[in-house]
C-alpha positions as CSV (number, residue, x, y, z in Angstrom):
1,M,90.1,88.1,281.1
2,A,92.7,87.4,278.4
3,D,91.9,87.6,274.7
4,G,90.1,84.4,273.7
5,D,89.2,83.4,277.3
6,I,85.7,82.9,278.4
7,E,84.2,84.1,281.7
8,V,82.7,81.4,283.9
9,V,80.2,82.9,286.3
10,R,79.2,80.5,289.0
11,I,75.5,80.4,289.9
12,S,75.8,78.7,293.4
13,D,78.4,76.9,295.5
14,Y,77.2,73.5,294.4
15,I,76.1,73.5,290.7
16,G,75.9,75.6,287.6
17,A,77.7,78.4,285.8
18,E,76.9,80.9,283.1
19,I,79.4,81.2,280.3
20,R,80.1,84.7,279.0
21,G,82.4,85.9,276.3
22,A,81.9,82.9,274.0
23,D,80.6,83.1,270.5
24,L,79.5,79.6,269.5
25,T,79.3,80.6,265.8
26,R,83.1,80.9,265.9
27,Q,84.3,77.8,267.7
28,T,87.9,76.7,268.1
29,P,89.7,73.8,269.8
30,A,90.8,76.2,272.5
31,L,87.3,77.2,273.2
32,H,86.1,73.6,273.4
33,E,88.9,72.8,275.9
34,Q,87.8,75.7,278.1
35,L,84.2,74.6,277.9
36,R,85.0,71.0,278.8
37,R,86.9,72.2,281.9
38,A,84.0,74.6,282.9
39,L,81.5,71.7,282.5
40,A,83.6,69.3,284.6
41,E,84.0,71.9,287.4
42,N,80.3,73.1,287.5
43,G,78.2,70.1,286.3
44,V,76.0,72.3,284.0
45,I,76.9,75.4,282.0
46,F,74.5,77.9,280.4
47,F,74.7,80.3,277.5
48,R,72.6,83.2,276.5
49,D,72.0,85.0,273.2
50,Q,73.7,82.3,271.1
51,H,71.8,82.1,267.8
52,I,73.5,79.1,266.4
53,T,72.6,76.9,263.4
54,P,72.3,73.1,263.6
55,A,75.7,72.9,262.0
56,H,77.1,75.0,265.0
57,H,75.3,72.6,267.4
58,A,76.9,69.6,265.7
59,E,80.3,71.3,265.9
60,L,79.9,72.0,269.6
61,A,78.9,68.4,270.2
62,H,82.1,67.2,268.5
63,G,84.0,69.4,270.8
64,F,82.9,67.3,273.8
65,G,83.4,63.9,272.3
66,T,81.6,61.6,269.9
67,P,77.9,62.4,269.2
68,Q,75.6,59.5,269.9
69,N,73.6,58.4,266.8
70,R,69.9,57.9,267.3
71,T,68.9,54.2,267.8
72,D,65.9,55.0,265.5
73,P,67.3,56.9,262.4
74,A,63.8,58.2,261.7
75,T,64.0,60.4,264.9
76,A,67.1,62.3,263.6
77,I,66.7,65.8,262.3
78,H,68.5,68.4,260.1
79,G,70.4,65.6,258.4
80,Y,72.5,64.8,261.5
81,P,72.1,61.1,262.6
82,F,72.8,62.2,266.2
83,M,70.5,65.2,266.5
84,S,66.9,64.9,267.7
85,E,64.0,67.1,268.8
86,V,62.6,67.4,272.4
87,N,59.2,68.7,271.5
88,K,55.9,69.3,273.3
89,R,53.1,70.4,271.0
90,E,50.1,72.5,271.9
91,D,47.9,69.4,272.1
92,D,50.3,67.3,274.1
93,H,49.6,66.8,277.8
94,A,52.8,65.1,278.8
95,N,56.3,66.4,278.1
96,I,59.7,64.6,277.9
97,G,61.9,64.4,281.0
98,N,59.3,65.3,283.6
99,A,61.1,63.4,286.4
100,W,64.6,63.6,287.9
101,H,66.9,61.4,285.8
102,I,70.3,61.0,284.1
103,D,70.1,60.5,280.3
104,Q,70.2,56.9,279.0
105,T,72.0,55.1,281.9
106,Y,70.4,52.0,280.6
107,Q,72.8,51.9,277.6
108,A,76.0,49.8,277.7
109,D,78.0,52.9,276.9
110,P,76.0,55.9,278.1
111,P,76.5,59.5,277.1
112,T,78.6,61.8,279.4
113,T,77.2,65.0,278.0
114,T,73.9,66.4,276.7
115,I,73.6,69.7,274.7
116,L,70.2,71.2,274.5
117,V,69.4,74.3,272.3
118,A,66.1,76.3,272.6
119,R,64.3,76.8,269.3
120,E,60.7,77.6,270.2
121,L,59.5,78.4,273.7
122,P,56.2,79.1,275.5
123,D,55.6,82.6,276.9
124,R,56.0,81.2,280.4
125,G,57.0,78.0,282.1
126,G,59.1,75.2,280.6
127,D,62.1,75.7,282.9
128,T,64.7,72.9,283.5
129,L,66.0,72.0,286.9
130,F,69.4,70.5,287.5
131,A,70.8,68.7,290.7
132,S,74.3,67.8,291.6
133,T,75.0,64.2,292.4
134,A,78.6,65.2,293.2
135,A,77.4,67.5,296.0
136,A,75.1,64.7,297.2
137,Y,78.1,62.3,297.3
138,D,80.2,64.9,299.1
139,S,77.6,65.1,301.9
140,L,77.7,61.3,302.7
141,S,79.5,59.8,305.7
142,D,83.0,58.3,305.0
143,S,81.7,54.8,305.7
144,L,78.9,55.1,303.2
145,K,81.2,56.6,300.6
146,Q,83.6,53.6,301.1
147,M,80.8,51.1,300.6
148,L,79.3,52.8,297.6
149,D,82.7,53.3,295.9
150,G,82.9,49.5,295.5
151,L,79.4,48.9,294.2
152,D,78.0,48.5,290.7
153,A,74.4,49.4,289.9
154,V,72.2,47.7,287.3
155,H,70.2,49.9,284.9
156,S,67.3,49.1,282.5
157,N,64.8,51.1,280.4
158,D,62.1,48.4,280.7
159,G,60.0,50.1,283.4
160,V,60.1,53.5,281.8
161,V,59.1,52.1,278.4
162,M,56.3,50.1,279.9
163,R,54.9,53.1,281.8
164,S,55.2,55.8,279.2
165,T,52.7,56.3,276.4
166,R,55.2,58.4,274.5
167,L,57.8,55.5,274.5
168,Q,55.5,52.7,273.5
169,G,57.2,50.6,270.8
170,R,60.7,51.6,271.9
171,T,63.2,48.7,272.2
172,I,63.8,47.4,275.7
173,L,67.6,46.9,275.9
174,P,69.5,44.3,277.9
175,E,70.4,45.4,281.4
176,A,73.5,47.5,281.8
177,T,75.9,47.6,284.8
178,H,77.9,50.7,285.7
179,P,79.8,51.9,288.8
180,A,77.5,53.4,291.4
181,V,80.1,56.2,292.0
182,L,82.2,57.8,289.2
183,R,85.3,59.9,289.3
184,N,85.5,62.7,286.8
185,P,88.6,62.3,284.6
186,L,89.3,66.1,284.5
187,T,88.7,67.1,288.2
188,G,88.9,63.8,290.1
189,R,85.7,64.7,291.9
190,K,83.3,61.8,292.7
191,S,79.6,61.7,292.1
192,L,76.7,59.3,292.5
193,Y,75.7,57.5,289.3
194,V,72.2,56.2,290.2
195,T,68.9,57.6,288.9
196,K,65.2,57.1,289.4
197,G,63.5,55.1,286.7
198,Y,66.5,53.4,285.2
199,T,68.5,52.1,288.2
200,Q,67.0,48.8,289.2
201,R,69.2,47.5,292.0
202,F,72.8,47.2,293.1
203,D,74.7,44.4,291.4
204,G,74.7,41.3,293.7
205,W,71.8,42.7,295.7
206,T,68.1,42.0,295.3
207,A,65.7,44.7,294.3
208,D,64.2,44.7,297.8
209,E,67.6,45.0,299.4
210,S,68.5,47.9,297.1
211,A,65.3,49.8,297.4
212,G,66.0,51.6,300.7
213,L,69.5,52.7,299.9
214,L,68.5,53.9,296.4
215,A,65.6,55.8,297.9
216,Y,67.9,57.5,300.4
217,L,70.5,58.5,297.7
218,T,67.9,59.8,295.2
219,G,66.2,61.8,297.9
220,L,69.5,63.2,299.0
221,A,70.3,64.4,295.5
222,Q,67.1,66.4,295.4
223,R,68.0,68.7,298.3
224,P,67.2,72.3,297.2
225,E,70.7,73.6,297.9
226,F,72.1,71.0,295.4
227,Q,69.8,72.3,292.6
228,T,69.7,75.1,290.1
229,R,66.9,76.2,287.8
230,F,67.3,77.5,284.3
231,K,64.8,79.8,282.7
232,W,65.0,79.4,278.9
233,A,64.9,82.2,276.4
234,L,65.5,82.1,272.6
235,G,69.2,81.9,272.1
236,S,69.7,79.8,275.3
237,I,71.8,76.7,275.4
238,A,72.4,74.3,278.3
239,I,75.2,71.7,278.4
240,W,75.3,69.2,281.3
241,D,77.5,66.4,282.6
242,N,75.5,63.3,282.9
243,S,78.1,61.7,285.1
244,Q,77.4,64.2,287.9
245,V,74.0,65.9,287.2
246,W,70.3,65.0,287.2
247,H,67.8,67.1,285.4
248,Y,64.1,67.6,285.4
249,A,61.9,69.3,282.7
250,T,59.0,71.1,284.2
251,N,55.6,70.5,282.6
252,D,53.8,73.8,283.5
253,Y,52.9,75.2,280.0
254,Q,49.8,73.3,278.9
255,G,48.5,74.3,275.5
256,R,51.7,75.9,274.4
257,R,54.6,74.7,272.2
258,R,58.2,74.1,273.3
259,F,60.7,72.8,270.8
260,M,64.4,72.1,271.6
261,E,67.2,70.4,269.7
262,R,69.3,67.8,271.6
263,V,72.5,65.9,271.1
264,T,74.0,63.4,273.5
265,V,77.8,62.8,273.5
266,R,80.1,60.1,274.7
267,G,83.2,61.9,275.9
268,W,84.8,59.2,278.1
269,P,83.8,55.6,279.0
270,I,81.5,55.7,282.1
271,S,82.3,52.2,283.2
272,A,86.1,52.8,283.2
273,N,85.8,55.6,285.7
274,R,84.9,53.8,288.9
275,A,85.8,55.8,292.0
276,A,87.0,52.8,294.0
277,P,90.7,52.3,294.6
278,G,92.4,49.9,292.1
279,R,90.4,51.2,289.1
280,Q,92.3,53.8,287.0
281,A,90.2,56.6,285.6
282,A,90.4,57.0,281.9
């Protein structure tokens, strides 16, 4: 490993890598470039023993693109308009993210990257699972790939807001339409861009017509071999690529506190990276 290089240790054949040899209290443009490449190639990257400040977290976010300001400024923390908490208190029963999903696909310009920093953790439980929608896409037949490459999907947050007691009062946004398959601008790899909860139907299809195919695709992405599981510790950081990864926050730590800091980042325009021929990736 050359001076200044990081070590990328893959966790499995399909998803995930641990980053070693990086000190996130001393970031450089060269380090950010290496991390962007590692993320694109592995879907999610993990760090251990990185005791960074919120300022370092903000610097890291800028290394992946433009941090996404909170729609409700009151939810921002540490003086950064784009930083928020992901918190489950001792008296909370439900947690945030307890279902397979991609972050904020219902937005017109969704984030490509999420950075999550552990601040307080329960003595057990609270792991996060990640699943590769790129691996799921690779497993499809050529005929189904060809059809999906030309489809758009319609996303909305209305159902999630209506069902969640935590989200009551949140603004229901207009429907957003994005390609059903994306091509990563760094690697060229394709991935499914559909998610439970937010993806309502394929554009030009009815909800009933879409239901069967969406159920098949979302079930496929949950195959165990396409997943990895991260056990948090103080000093842990996870960064994942929302264009090719689902995640799931386990809710198995009742009566104990878990506090994380999160930033979502727009690194490249989702809707400009359709996988179908004739659309140039950004």
